[in-house]
C-alpha positions in Angstrom: 66.9 37.7 50.9 67.5 34.5 52.1 64.0 33.6 52.0 63.2 34.5 48.3 66.0 32.3 47.0 64.1 29.2 49.1 61.1 30.5 47.6 62.8 31.1 44.2 64.3 27.3 44.0 60.7 25.8 45.5 59.5 27.9 42.6 61.8 26.3 39.5 61.4 22.8 40.9 58.0 23.1 40.8 57.6 24.1 37.8 59.5 22.1 36.3 57.8 19.2 37.9 54.3 20.9 36.7 55.5 21.2 33.1 56.4 17.1 33.0 53.3 16.9 34.5 50.9 18.5 32.1 53.0 17.1 28.9 52.5 13.4 29.8 48.9 14.1 31.5 47.4 16.7 29.0 44.1 15.6 28.6 43.9 14.3 32.4 45.0 18.2 33.2 41.9 19.6 31.1 39.9 17.3 32.7 40.8 18.3 36.0 40.5 22.4 35.0 37.2 21.3 33.4 35.8 19.7 36.9 37.6 22.9 38.7 35.5 24.9 36.7 32.4 23.2 37.2 32.9 23.5 41.1 33.9 27.3 40.8 30.9 27.9 39.0 28.6 25.6 41.5 30.3 27.5 44.5 30.0 31.5 43.1 26.3 30.2 42.0 25.6 29.0 45.9 27.3 31.9 47.2 25.6 34.5 45.5 22.0 32.8 46.1 23.1 32.8 50.0 24.0 36.4 49.6 20.3 37.3 47.9 18.9 35.3 50.7 20.1 37.2 53.6 
């Protein structure tokens, strides 16, 4: 399938860039993941609170 070939090549290019990015900015990525976890936790708590109210 042509679509699968396109998706695979995009995935390959993205993962190569991501690997270089991860190596160069490892501390930044850990900080980003920490912020993301905090955001997701806050969102889940807000969602759960809204569900219990309704």
